[in-house]
N, C-alpha and C positions, 0 to 999 in steps of 0.2 A: 314517284318513279325511282328517286334516289334511295328511299327508305327500303325499298325491296332488296337492296344489296349492301347498303352502308348504314350501320347503326350510328346515330348522331348524338346520343346522350354522352356528354363529356368529351365528344370528339373536337379536335381542333380543325376548324374549317376556315378556308380562305376563299372570299368571293372576289374574283378578278374582274374589275369593272363594276364595282358595287353600286355605282350611281348614288342615289339618295338613301340607300340602305334598306330598301323594301325586302330584299331576300335575307339580309343580315337579321332582320327582325324575325323572319320565319325560322332561320336556323337557331336563333336564341331560344324561341319558343319550344324547339325540339331538344333543348338542353345542350346545345353545342356551344363551344367557345369560339365566337364568330369574329374573324378578322376580314378586313376589306381593303382593297387597293383601288384607287380611282385616279384618273389623270387630271380631272377638273377640280381645282381647289375649292370652288363654291360648293360643289356637290359633296366633297369630303367633309365640309363644315356641317352640313345637314346630316350626313351619315354618321358623324361622330355623336350625334344626339341619340342614336340607336346603339351604337357600339363604340367604346372608347378606343378600340382596336382598328378603326378605320384610319387610313393614312394615304397621302398622296404618292404616286408612283406610276411606273410604266409596267405593262405586262411583259415587255421584252427584257426587263431588268428588275426582277422582284427583289425587294430589299429584305430578304429573309434567308436564314441559313438552310443548307441542305436538310431534307427530311423533316421540316417543321410542321406538316399538316397531315391529318388522316383523310381530308377531303379538299380538293380544289374544285371550285364551281366557276363556270364561265358561261354566262347566258347571252348569246347574240352579241359577243364582244370581238371574237377572233377575226371576224370578216372586216373589222375596222382598224386593226393594228397595222403598222408599217411592215412588220415581218412575222407572219403567222407561224412559220416554222420555229423561229426563235422563241416566240411566246409559248408554244407547246413545250419546247425543251425546258424553259424556265418553270412552267407548271409541273412538269414531272420531276425536275430537280428538287423542288421544295416538298414534294410528297414523301412521306415516310414510306419505307418498305412495306408493300401490301396495301398502301393507300390508293384512293381512287380519284380520277379526274372525271367530273361530270360536265359534259360539253354540249351546248346547243349552238348551232350555226344554220344560216339560211340554205335552203335546198335549191339547187339550180333548176330542178324539174318542176318547182312550184310555178303555176301559170302567171303569177304576178310578181313584179319587183316591188316590194313594199317600202323601199327607202327612197322612192322618187327617182327623178332622172334629170339629166341636163340636155336642154334642147336649145340650140343657137346661143349658147353661153349663158343661159338662164336656168336655174334650178327650179324644178317644178315638183312640189310635194304630192304624194298620193300613191295608190296602188296601180302600177302601170302594167297592163297585160302584155305577155308574150316576149318582153325584153330578154328574159332569161333563156329563151329558145333560140336567139340569134347566135350566129358565129362569135367566137370570143372577141375578135377585133372589133365588131360592131357593138356588141354588149358592153365592152369595156370603154367605148367612147361615150355611150349613153349613161352608163352608171360606174364612172371611174372611182367613185368614193366609197364603194362597198363591193365585197366579194360575195359570191354565192358558190356553193360547192356541190360538185357531183360526188357520188359515193366513193369512187375510186380515187378522186383527188383528195377527199378528206382522210381516207385510210392511208394514202401514201405519205401524209405528214407524220404518221406514227412509225414509219419504217426506221429501224435502228434504235428506237426507244426500248428500254428494258422493261418488258411487261406485256400485257395482252389486252386486246378489245374484248370486253365482257358482253356488252350490249351495243348494237348499232341498229337503229330503226328510224323510220320516218314518223313524224307527228304533225297533226293538224292544228290549226289555231283554236283558241278557246272562245272566240267570238263574243267576248265580254261586252263590247260596246253595242253589238247587235242585241244581245240579251237585254241590256239596259233600256234600249229604245223599243224593242219589239220582242218580249219574252218568248211568245209561242214560236216565232220564226228562229230566234236564237237557239232555243232548246232543241228544235228540229235539226238545225245545222249541227249542233254538238253531237246529237245521237248519231246522225248520218256519218259525219266525218270520223268520229271516234270508232264507229263500226268498221270503216275502211282501213283504220290503222291495223286491223287484224288480217288484212289481205295484201297482196302485192301492190295494190294501189296506195299503200302507205308511202311509197317512194315519190308520189306527187304532192306529199304534204308540205306544209309550210317550212319546217326545219328538220335537221338531223338531230337526233339524240344519240350521243355516244358516250359510253362509260368505259374508261380504261383503267386497268388495275396495274400498279407498278409491281415489278418483280420483287420477291423478297430476297434479302442478302443471303449468300450462302454462309453456312456456319463455319 
């Protein structure tokens, strides 16, 4: 999805929330110069085996000069940060003029909350149905540890940023675990859900995919 709009050969790429470096590895395979920022020190150590440019830091205070990267990538990270608006502004700050931010975040209209929930003070892991459909005050009590975004809420975070939203669409899960356990069922789910991505039902998918292009400096 990124390669449709962003050439990666020789590009300077920053993975915000790079974790163990799995996406860094993929960017390097495409010829990019891949940097990663990760809050957890132990994960940084693992990611540095993939790229020497992985380092510890926060999404809200990126330790890079303005205009450092042609692509900033953030996969299911924004929903966890303390200040999502500040994290977006930092991502755009470190983009070079004309550079892109590729962002994936949870969709509030997806029928399941995939990050688990808190019930009577105890965290319970798993895919919990219909929590995201509750009013905000109830949803936030059950899942205070993670955000999920409606379309208008996500787009509102970009108001005032210099640039434009190039792509904004809903995407479904890859069902990799199901494919591994039951290949026929998994492949059927993939075909069905990927077909839905071409219809208005995409907005009930697992995540938002948004690609933002930073404006070019005036001559």
